[in-house]
PyMOL CGO cylinders between C-alpha atoms (Angstrom):
from pymol import cmd
from pymol.cgo import CYLINDER

trace = [
    CYLINDER, -28.13, 20.91, -93.75, -27.83, 20.22, -97.44, 0.3, 1, 1, 1, 1, 1, 1,
    CYLINDER, -27.83, 20.22, -97.44, -26.44, 16.98, -98.83, 0.3, 1, 1, 1, 1, 1, 1,
    CYLINDER, -26.44, 16.98, -98.83, -23.40, 18.91, -100.06, 0.3, 1, 1, 1, 1, 1, 1,
    CYLINDER, -23.40, 18.91, -100.06, -22.76, 20.40, -96.60, 0.3, 1, 1, 1, 1, 1, 1,
    CYLINDER, -22.76, 20.40, -96.60, -23.02, 16.95, -95.00, 0.3, 1, 1, 1, 1, 1, 1,
    CYLINDER, -23.02, 16.95, -95.00, -20.60, 15.58, -97.59, 0.3, 1, 1, 1, 1, 1, 1,
    CYLINDER, -20.60, 15.58, -97.59, -18.10, 18.36, -96.84, 0.3, 1, 1, 1, 1, 1, 1,
    CYLINDER, -18.10, 18.36, -96.84, -18.35, 17.74, -93.09, 0.3, 1, 1, 1, 1, 1, 1,
    CYLINDER, -18.35, 17.74, -93.09, -17.90, 13.97, -93.52, 0.3, 1, 1, 1, 1, 1, 1,
    CYLINDER, -17.90, 13.97, -93.52, -14.95, 14.30, -95.87, 0.3, 1, 1, 1, 1, 1, 1,
    CYLINDER, -14.95, 14.30, -95.87, -13.31, 16.80, -93.50, 0.3, 1, 1, 1, 1, 1, 1,
    CYLINDER, -13.31, 16.80, -93.50, -13.76, 14.40, -90.59, 0.3, 1, 1, 1, 1, 1, 1,
    CYLINDER, -13.76, 14.40, -90.59, -12.28, 11.53, -92.57, 0.3, 1, 1, 1, 1, 1, 1,
    CYLINDER, -12.28, 11.53, -92.57, -9.33, 13.65, -93.70, 0.3, 1, 1, 1, 1, 1, 1,
    CYLINDER, -9.33, 13.65, -93.70, -8.33, 14.57, -90.13, 0.3, 1, 1, 1, 1, 1, 1,
    CYLINDER, -8.33, 14.57, -90.13, -9.70, 11.65, -88.07, 0.3, 1, 1, 1, 1, 1, 1,
    CYLINDER, -9.70, 11.65, -88.07, -9.80, 8.69, -90.43, 0.3, 1, 1, 1, 1, 1, 1,
    CYLINDER, -9.80, 8.69, -90.43, -12.60, 6.75, -92.12, 0.3, 1, 1, 1, 1, 1, 1,
    CYLINDER, -12.60, 6.75, -92.12, -14.12, 5.53, -88.87, 0.3, 1, 1, 1, 1, 1, 1,
    CYLINDER, -14.12, 5.53, -88.87, -14.76, 9.02, -87.49, 0.3, 1, 1, 1, 1, 1, 1,
    CYLINDER, -14.76, 9.02, -87.49, -18.29, 9.76, -86.33, 0.3, 1, 1, 1, 1, 1, 1,
    CYLINDER, -18.29, 9.76, -86.33, -19.93, 13.16, -86.65, 0.3, 1, 1, 1, 1, 1, 1,
    CYLINDER, -19.93, 13.16, -86.65, -22.90, 14.36, -84.65, 0.3, 1, 1, 1, 1, 1, 1,
    CYLINDER, -22.90, 14.36, -84.65, -24.82, 17.49, -85.57, 0.3, 1, 1, 1, 1, 1, 1,
    CYLINDER, -24.82, 17.49, -85.57, -26.47, 18.89, -82.48, 0.3, 1, 1, 1, 1, 1, 1,
    CYLINDER, -26.47, 18.89, -82.48, -28.09, 22.11, -81.31, 0.3, 1, 1, 1, 1, 1, 1,
    CYLINDER, -28.09, 22.11, -81.31, -30.73, 23.97, -83.28, 0.3, 1, 1, 1, 1, 1, 1,
    CYLINDER, -30.73, 23.97, -83.28, -29.54, 22.69, -86.67, 0.3, 1, 1, 1, 1, 1, 1,
    CYLINDER, -29.54, 22.69, -86.67, -30.34, 19.11, -85.66, 0.3, 1, 1, 1, 1, 1, 1,
    CYLINDER, -30.34, 19.11, -85.66, -34.06, 19.90, -85.42, 0.3, 1, 1, 1, 1, 1, 1,
    CYLINDER, -34.06, 19.90, -85.42, -35.96, 20.31, -88.67, 0.3, 1, 1, 1, 1, 1, 1,
    CYLINDER, -35.96, 20.31, -88.67, -38.34, 22.95, -87.28, 0.3, 1, 1, 1, 1, 1, 1,
    CYLINDER, -38.34, 22.95, -87.28, -35.61, 25.18, -85.85, 0.3, 1, 1, 1, 1, 1, 1,
    CYLINDER, -35.61, 25.18, -85.85, -33.55, 27.54, -87.96, 0.3, 1, 1, 1, 1, 1, 1,
    CYLINDER, -33.55, 27.54, -87.96, -30.39, 28.17, -86.00, 0.3, 1, 1, 1, 1, 1, 1,
    CYLINDER, -30.39, 28.17, -86.00, -27.55, 30.28, -87.26, 0.3, 1, 1, 1, 1, 1, 1,
    CYLINDER, -27.55, 30.28, -87.26, -24.61, 28.28, -85.99, 0.3, 1, 1, 1, 1, 1, 1,
    CYLINDER, -24.61, 28.28, -85.99, -23.49, 24.76, -86.78, 0.3, 1, 1, 1, 1, 1, 1,
    CYLINDER, -23.49, 24.76, -86.78, -22.69, 22.64, -83.70, 0.3, 1, 1, 1, 1, 1, 1,
    CYLINDER, -22.69, 22.64, -83.70, -20.61, 19.56, -84.48, 0.3, 1, 1, 1, 1, 1, 1,
    CYLINDER, -20.61, 19.56, -84.48, -19.18, 16.80, -82.32, 0.3, 1, 1, 1, 1, 1, 1,
    CYLINDER, -19.18, 16.80, -82.32, -16.46, 14.73, -83.97, 0.3, 1, 1, 1, 1, 1, 1,
    CYLINDER, -16.46, 14.73, -83.97, -15.61, 11.37, -82.39, 0.3, 1, 1, 1, 1, 1, 1,
    CYLINDER, -15.61, 11.37, -82.39, -12.74, 8.99, -82.95, 0.3, 1, 1, 1, 1, 1, 1,
    CYLINDER, -12.74, 8.99, -82.95, -11.50, 5.85, -81.22, 0.3, 1, 1, 1, 1, 1, 1,
    CYLINDER, -11.50, 5.85, -81.22, -7.92, 7.01, -81.85, 0.3, 1, 1, 1, 1, 1, 1,
    CYLINDER, -7.92, 7.01, -81.85, -5.78, 8.86, -79.33, 0.3, 1, 1, 1, 1, 1, 1,
    CYLINDER, -5.78, 8.86, -79.33, -4.97, 12.27, -80.75, 0.3, 1, 1, 1, 1, 1, 1,
    CYLINDER, -4.97, 12.27, -80.75, -1.56, 13.66, -79.88, 0.3, 1, 1, 1, 1, 1, 1,
    CYLINDER, -1.56, 13.66, -79.88, -2.83, 17.25, -80.04, 0.3, 1, 1, 1, 1, 1, 1,
    CYLINDER, -2.83, 17.25, -80.04, -6.61, 17.51, -79.89, 0.3, 1, 1, 1, 1, 1, 1,
    CYLINDER, -6.61, 17.51, -79.89, -6.53, 21.33, -80.01, 0.3, 1, 1, 1, 1, 1, 1,
    CYLINDER, -6.53, 21.33, -80.01, -4.57, 21.26, -83.26, 0.3, 1, 1, 1, 1, 1, 1,
    CYLINDER, -4.57, 21.26, -83.26, -7.06, 18.83, -84.82, 0.3, 1, 1, 1, 1, 1, 1,
    CYLINDER, -7.06, 18.83, -84.82, -9.96, 21.06, -83.76, 0.3, 1, 1, 1, 1, 1, 1,
    CYLINDER, -9.96, 21.06, -83.76, -8.25, 24.05, -85.38, 0.3, 1, 1, 1, 1, 1, 1,
    CYLINDER, -8.25, 24.05, -85.38, -7.59, 22.15, -88.62, 0.3, 1, 1, 1, 1, 1, 1,
    CYLINDER, -7.59, 22.15, -88.62, -11.18, 20.90, -88.85, 0.3, 1, 1, 1, 1, 1, 1,
    CYLINDER, -11.18, 20.90, -88.85, -12.51, 24.38, -88.08, 0.3, 1, 1, 1, 1, 1, 1,
    CYLINDER, -12.51, 24.38, -88.08, -10.28, 26.02, -90.70, 0.3, 1, 1, 1, 1, 1, 1,
    CYLINDER, -10.28, 26.02, -90.70, -11.29, 23.51, -93.37, 0.3, 1, 1, 1, 1, 1, 1,
    CYLINDER, -11.29, 23.51, -93.37, -14.99, 24.03, -92.66, 0.3, 1, 1, 1, 1, 1, 1,
    CYLINDER, -14.99, 24.03, -92.66, -14.72, 27.83, -92.61, 0.3, 1, 1, 1, 1, 1, 1,
    CYLINDER, -14.72, 27.83, -92.61, -12.94, 27.71, -95.98, 0.3, 1, 1, 1, 1, 1, 1,
    CYLINDER, -12.94, 27.71, -95.98, -15.72, 25.48, -97.34, 0.3, 1, 1, 1, 1, 1, 1,
    CYLINDER, -15.72, 25.48, -97.34, -18.73, 27.25, -95.79, 0.3, 1, 1, 1, 1, 1, 1,
    CYLINDER, -18.73, 27.25, -95.79, -17.52, 30.83, -95.58, 0.3, 1, 1, 1, 1, 1, 1,
    CYLINDER, -17.52, 30.83, -95.58, -18.03, 33.14, -92.66, 0.3, 1, 1, 1, 1, 1, 1,
    CYLINDER, -18.03, 33.14, -92.66, -20.48, 31.10, -90.56, 0.3, 1, 1, 1, 1, 1, 1,
    CYLINDER, -20.48, 31.10, -90.56, -20.51, 30.40, -86.88, 0.3, 1, 1, 1, 1, 1, 1,
    CYLINDER, -20.51, 30.40, -86.88, -19.28, 26.83, -86.39, 0.3, 1, 1, 1, 1, 1, 1,
    CYLINDER, -19.28, 26.83, -86.39, -18.80, 25.24, -82.98, 0.3, 1, 1, 1, 1, 1, 1,
    CYLINDER, -18.80, 25.24, -82.98, -16.66, 22.12, -82.87, 0.3, 1, 1, 1, 1, 1, 1,
    CYLINDER, -16.66, 22.12, -82.87, -15.87, 19.63, -80.14, 0.3, 1, 1, 1, 1, 1, 1,
    CYLINDER, -15.87, 19.63, -80.14, -13.68, 16.58, -80.61, 0.3, 1, 1, 1, 1, 1, 1,
    CYLINDER, -13.68, 16.58, -80.61, -13.79, 13.45, -78.50, 0.3, 1, 1, 1, 1, 1, 1,
    CYLINDER, -13.79, 13.45, -78.50, -10.94, 10.97, -78.79, 0.3, 1, 1, 1, 1, 1, 1,
    CYLINDER, -10.94, 10.97, -78.79, -10.12, 7.81, -76.84, 0.3, 1, 1, 1, 1, 1, 1,
    CYLINDER, -10.12, 7.81, -76.84, -8.48, 9.84, -74.03, 0.3, 1, 1, 1, 1, 1, 1,
    CYLINDER, -8.48, 9.84, -74.03, -11.11, 12.56, -73.68, 0.3, 1, 1, 1, 1, 1, 1,
    CYLINDER, -11.11, 12.56, -73.68, -12.67, 12.54, -70.21, 0.3, 1, 1, 1, 1, 1, 1,
    CYLINDER, -12.67, 12.54, -70.21, -16.46, 12.53, -69.95, 0.3, 1, 1, 1, 1, 1, 1,
    CYLINDER, -16.46, 12.53, -69.95, -18.04, 15.96, -70.26, 0.3, 1, 1, 1, 1, 1, 1,
    CYLINDER, -18.04, 15.96, -70.26, -21.59, 17.25, -70.33, 0.3, 1, 1, 1, 1, 1, 1,
    CYLINDER, -21.59, 17.25, -70.33, -21.23, 18.62, -73.88, 0.3, 1, 1, 1, 1, 1, 1,
    CYLINDER, -21.23, 18.62, -73.88, -20.62, 15.13, -75.25, 0.3, 1, 1, 1, 1, 1, 1,
    CYLINDER, -20.62, 15.13, -75.25, -23.67, 13.78, -73.39, 0.3, 1, 1, 1, 1, 1, 1,
    CYLINDER, -23.67, 13.78, -73.39, -25.82, 16.58, -74.80, 0.3, 1, 1, 1, 1, 1, 1,
    CYLINDER, -25.82, 16.58, -74.80, -24.55, 15.99, -78.34, 0.3, 1, 1, 1, 1, 1, 1,
    CYLINDER, -24.55, 15.99, -78.34, -25.22, 12.25, -78.14, 0.3, 1, 1, 1, 1, 1, 1,
    CYLINDER, -25.22, 12.25, -78.14, -28.65, 12.64, -76.55, 0.3, 1, 1, 1, 1, 1, 1,
    CYLINDER, -28.65, 12.64, -76.55, -29.98, 15.44, -78.74, 0.3, 1, 1, 1, 1, 1, 1,
    CYLINDER, -29.98, 15.44, -78.74, -27.97, 15.23, -81.94, 0.3, 1, 1, 1, 1, 1, 1,
    CYLINDER, -27.97, 15.23, -81.94, -28.19, 13.50, -85.26, 0.3, 1, 1, 1, 1, 1, 1,
    CYLINDER, -28.19, 13.50, -85.26, -25.30, 11.43, -86.60, 0.3, 1, 1, 1, 1, 1, 1,
    CYLINDER, -25.30, 11.43, -86.60, -24.29, 12.37, -90.12, 0.3, 1, 1, 1, 1, 1, 1,
]
cmd.load_cgo(trace, "trace")
């Protein structure tokens, strides 16, 4: 990921989740030696989101507008999100931006 791409991802997270949002890049893009095509992102917030699906859609739309037609996978974990394997994988294998 370029510095500009990381900046765009961070500013998007802050716009929709606040300044304390955390972003984890995981999957093939998180490893320097691998050249994956998609961007896998886990956004985390300590807030309770009223409509997590809507927030995911807004983040996705903002990133597609910024990056163009690229495959982007997004998961969002808020204070009420139950534990799930995808969040464990992201935390264990990913890189926080």
